[in-house]
N, C-alpha and C positions, 0 to 999 in steps of 0.2 A: 584405577578400577573404573569401568564404565558406569554411568549413572543408570539406575533402573528407570523404567518408563514413568512411573508415578513421580519420582523426584525430578525428572527431566521436565515433566509438564508443569509442576509447581514452580520450578526455576524459571521456565519460559513465561509463565503467567506473571510472576513478580517483575521480571525484567521488562516485559511489554507494558505493564501497568505503570511503571515508574514515571514516564513522561506525563501521563494524565494526573498522577498523584502530585507531581511537581507543579503542574498548572493549577490544580485546585489550591495548593498551598500559596502559590503566587497571587491568585485572585483574592484570597482571604487577606494576604498581606497588602494588596493594592487597596482593598476596601478600608483597611485600617490607616494606611499611609499612602495616599495617591502618588504615583510616580516612583515608588520605592522598588517595586519588583518587575513591572512590565514596561517601564520607560515612559516616554512622553505620549505615546499613542497606544494605550492598553488594548484597544479593540484590534488594531492591526497586529499587535504582538500575539494575542490569543489566536487570531486567524492563521498567522504564519506558523506558530508552534504546532497547531493541530495538523495543518497541511504537510509540514515537513516531516513530522513523525508518522503521518499516514503513509507518505511515500517511502520512508525508511522501513516501516513495518512491511510494506508490500515487497520491497526488494529483499528483505530478510526471508519472507515467505518463498520467494522465487529461489533463494539461495539454498533452501533445504534440500532440494533434489541434487544440486551440485555437490553439497557436502556429503550426501549419501554416496554419490558416485565416486567422488575423489577420495574420500576417507573410509568408505565402506562401513559407515556407521548407520545402519538401517533404523535403529530406534528413533532417530531424529524425525523420521517421516510422521511419527505419531503427534508431533506438535505443529505440523504444517497447517492443518485446518484452523487451529487456534490462532496461529500467527496471521492467517488470512482474515479471520474474523476481527482481530484487533486492528488490522490495516483498514478494513471497511469501517469499523467503528470510529477511528480517528478521522477518516475522510468524510464520513457522514456528519460527524460533529463539526468539522471544518465547513461543510456546505450549509448545515443548519445555522451555524453561528453567523455565516455571511448573510443568509436570508434574514435572520433576526436583527443583527446589529447594523447592517449596511443598507438593507432594503425595507426593513420592518414588515416583511411579508406582503409588500405591495405588488400584486400580480402584474400590473402595468409596468412598473419599474423593472421587475424581474425579466419580463419579456424583452424590454428595451436593452437591458444589460446583456442578455444572451445574444441578441441580434447585432449589437453594436460593438461588443468587446470580445474579440477572438479568444483571448486567454480564458474568459469565463465560459465560452462555448466549448472549448477544448476540455476544461476542467469538468464541466457538466457531463460531457461525453464519457470521460473516465469514470465519473461517479455512477452513471447508468450501467456501464459494463460491470463494475464491482457490485452494484446492487443485484444484478442478475446472477452473478457468481455466488454472492452470499445467500440468496434465496434458494439456490440449487446446490448448496454445499452439503446437504444431508445425505445419508446413505440411501434414503428412500428415493430421492431424485437421481442419485447415481444409478440405482437399479432401473428406474423408469427410462432414463435417457440412454443407458448403455454406452455404445461407442460415441454417440453424439455428446455425451457428458464431457468426455476428454476434449472433443473438438471445441465445445463451448468454453471450457476452462482454459484453453490455450489463449483465449482473448485477454487473459491477465497480462500478457506481454504488451498487448496494444494499450491496455489501461495504464501500465507503467510508463510506456513511451509518451502517452498523452499527458500523464502527470508531470513528467520531466519537462515537456514542452510548456505546460502551464506554469511551472516553477521558473523556467527561463524567461518567459514573457513578463512575469511579475518582478523579476530581479532588476533592481535599478542600478546597482554597482556591486562589483566583486562577484564574479561568476564562478569562483572556485568550487562552491558547493554544488552548483548545477553541473559542472564538468565532472566532479567526483561521482555524482549519482548517475550521470549519463554513461560514464566509463564502467561503473558497476553493472548497469543493465547490459551494456555491450558484452562484457565478459560472460555474464550469465547466458545471454543469447548465443554467443559463440560456443559455449559449453554444450548447450542443448543441440545446436546444429551438429557439432562433432559427435555427440552421443547418438543422434539419429542416424548419422552416416555410418557409424560403427555397427549399429543394429542392422541396417540394410546390408552391410557387407557380410555380417554373420549369416543372415538369412540366405543371401546369394550363395555363400560357400556351402551351406547345408543343402541347398537345392541342387547344387552341382554335384 
């Protein structure tokens, strides 16, 4: 029996909140017993956790349309905005934690990092795109921008690609996760291209 929209939203909220809840639990455990939950470098562990789950939530957001097309389950579209906002929240926390823990909000150091470290530049670019998408995610902005809203929100694929590149440059050993996320994005992009091609073919047939 298909889930109703309310239950689906509650379930999606709980699932998307779990990584953040685990992190809060881990930080409390770390304060009580250093090294017990987050390993030898807690700061790096927190940063990586937030970044990885931000990327996963972003890919889950992109997967919603594919699930709707492939399985014909239209109600899942009702959780896409929530998933996207969770993705932005994780990535914003990732960025803010980096600024606080690694640069102490030193403007000079932040500028140097952006200029000298390509993986930070790429990650910052992805964050700016997602910030623009989060700010324009409301129904009001959708009405104001009309067709341009869809064009703007297609940049989410660019943000995801930049996020994977950022992840790849950060990875020191074992690229399995990076390859997995890259393959996931490639499948979603291929599905979108195929769907767009099928739509153009239907329009051409109708015009003929």
